[in-house]
C-alpha positions in Angstrom: 68.9 131.6 48.3 67.6 128.1 47.8 65.4 126.5 50.4 68.3 124.1 51.3 70.7 126.9 52.1 71.3 127.8 55.7 69.6 131.0 56.8 71.4 133.8 58.7 70.0 134.7 62.0 70.8 137.9 63.8 71.0 137.6 67.6 71.0 140.5 70.0 72.5 139.7 73.4 71.3 141.7 76.4 74.4 142.3 78.7 73.2 142.0 82.3 76.7 142.1 83.9 77.4 144.7 86.6 78.8 148.2 86.3 82.6 147.6 86.4 83.2 151.3 86.5 82.6 151.3 90.2 85.5 148.9 90.8 87.8 150.9 88.5 87.0 154.2 90.1 87.4 152.8 93.6 90.8 151.3 92.7 91.9 154.6 91.2 90.4 156.7 94.0 91.7 154.9 97.0 95.2 154.6 95.6 95.4 158.2 94.5 94.3 159.5 97.9 96.9 157.5 99.7 99.7 158.5 97.3 98.8 162.1 97.6 98.7 162.0 101.4 102.4 161.2 100.9 102.8 164.0 98.3 101.3 166.4 100.8 104.1 165.5 103.2 102.3 163.4 105.9 104.4 160.2 105.5 107.2 158.9 103.2 106.8 156.6 100.2 106.4 153.1 101.6 105.2 149.6 100.9 101.6 150.5 101.7 101.5 152.8 98.7 103.4 150.3 96.5 101.1 147.5 97.5 98.0 149.6 96.8 99.5 150.8 93.6 100.0 147.2 92.3 96.8 145.6 93.5 94.1 148.3 93.6 95.7 151.0 91.4 96.8 148.5 88.7 95.1 145.1 88.9 91.6 146.4 90.0 91.6 148.9 87.2 92.8 146.5 84.5 90.2 144.0 85.5 87.5 146.8 85.3 88.8 147.8 81.9 88.5 144.2 80.6 85.0 144.1 82.0 84.1 147.4 80.3 85.4 146.0 77.0 82.9 143.2 77.3 80.2 145.8 77.8 81.3 147.6 74.6 82.4 150.7 76.6 85.4 152.0 74.7 85.9 155.0 77.1 85.9 152.8 80.2 88.1 150.2 78.6 90.7 152.8 77.5 90.6 154.7 80.8 90.8 151.9 83.3 93.3 149.7 81.4 95.5 152.7 80.7 95.5 154.0 84.3 96.0 150.5 85.6 99.2 150.1 83.5 100.1 153.7 84.6 100.3 152.4 88.2 102.3 149.4 87.2 104.7 151.6 85.2 105.0 154.0 88.2 105.8 151.2 90.6 108.3 149.8 88.1 110.0 153.3 88.0 110.2 153.4 91.8 111.6 149.9 92.3 113.8 149.0 89.3 116.7 151.3 90.0 117.2 149.5 93.3 118.2 146.4 91.3 121.1 148.2 89.8 120.1 147.2 86.3 118.7 150.5 85.2 119.3 154.1 86.3 116.6 156.2 88.0 114.9 158.7 85.7 116.0 162.3 85.8 113.6 165.1 86.8 113.2 166.0 83.1 112.3 162.4 82.2 109.7 162.3 84.9 108.3 165.7 83.9 107.8 164.3 80.3 106.3 161.2 81.7 103.7 163.0 83.8 103.1 165.6 81.0 102.1 162.8 78.5 99.7 161.3 81.1 98.2 164.8 81.6 97.7 165.2 77.9 96.0 161.8 77.6 93.8 162.6 80.6 92.9 166.1 79.2 91.6 164.4 76.0 89.7 161.8 78.1 88.2 164.7 80.1 86.6 165.9 76.8 84.9 162.5 76.6 83.3 162.9 80.1 81.4 166.0 78.8 78.9 163.4 77.5 78.8 161.4 80.8 78.2 163.0 84.1 79.4 165.9 86.3 81.0 163.7 88.9 83.2 162.0 86.3 84.0 165.4 84.8 85.4 166.5 88.2 87.5 163.3 88.4 89.1 163.7 85.0 89.6 167.4 85.2 91.3 167.3 88.6 93.4 164.3 87.4 94.6 166.2 84.3 95.5 169.1 86.6 97.3 166.7 89.0 99.4 165.2 86.2 100.4 168.7 84.9 101.3 169.8 88.4 103.5 166.7 88.8 105.1 167.5 85.5 105.8 171.1 86.6 107.2 169.9 89.9 109.6 167.4 88.3 110.7 170.2 85.9 111.8 172.2 89.0 108.8 174.4 89.7 108.1 174.7 93.4 104.5 173.7 94.1 104.6 172.5 97.7 101.9 170.7 99.5 99.2 172.0 97.2 100.0 169.2 94.8 99.2 166.6 97.4 96.0 168.3 98.5 94.8 168.6 94.9 95.5 164.9 94.4 93.6 164.0 97.6 90.6 165.9 96.3 90.9 164.1 92.9 91.0 160.7 94.6 88.1 161.4 96.9 86.0 162.6 93.9 86.6 159.2 92.3 85.7 157.4 95.5 82.5 159.5 95.7 81.6 158.7 92.1 82.1 155.0 92.6 80.1 154.8 95.8 77.4 157.0 94.4 76.8 154.6 91.6 76.8 151.6 94.0 74.3 153.2 96.3 72.1 154.6 93.6 71.9 151.1 92.0 71.2 149.4 95.3 68.4 151.7 96.3 67.0 152.2 92.8 67.0 156.0 93.2 69.4 158.9 93.4 71.0 158.7 96.9 74.2 160.5 96.0 73.8 162.6 92.8 76.4 162.4 90.0 74.8 164.9 87.6 74.1 162.8 84.5 74.5 164.6 81.1 72.6 163.4 78.1 71.6 160.2 79.8 75.2 159.0 80.5 76.0 157.2 83.7 79.6 156.0 83.3 
């Protein structure tokens, strides 16, 4: 290269943006708890659940997924954007039949729907084995929840256990989100998440 040719300079950018995983986990956790209080039989499906599904379940997680993309976190991007659009698709499934333009899905169709989400979550759970124990609990119980939902839609009687398992799953996500917030704020472990191999997300 001649002295007149432009030189190539490598620049490393230090990302100092915040941990978007806390927002994503909180959006997922709060909405999952409220939906599964319904699944446990405490109140019917209503606009509170639909509103939380759209704004916290969907929008908050999609925003978190985009932020994780900026941080080069493939796992976080895939998880949060996927589950964000899961909530949008679920609300769509609930509401669109009322318009008269499409039919409501059969039990078999919904069983397949939840089974595929369970399969996706089970593979994502494998990814958490390199992260932390708290996240492992979230994804394992979520995979179980999807498979239970699939079985119920296929006609297998499960009862209120489905809802209680979902409540536990949602609360585990809320715990994981708040633990990361508090641990960062205090600069020490306030609520343990059990890091594995140095992973935090």
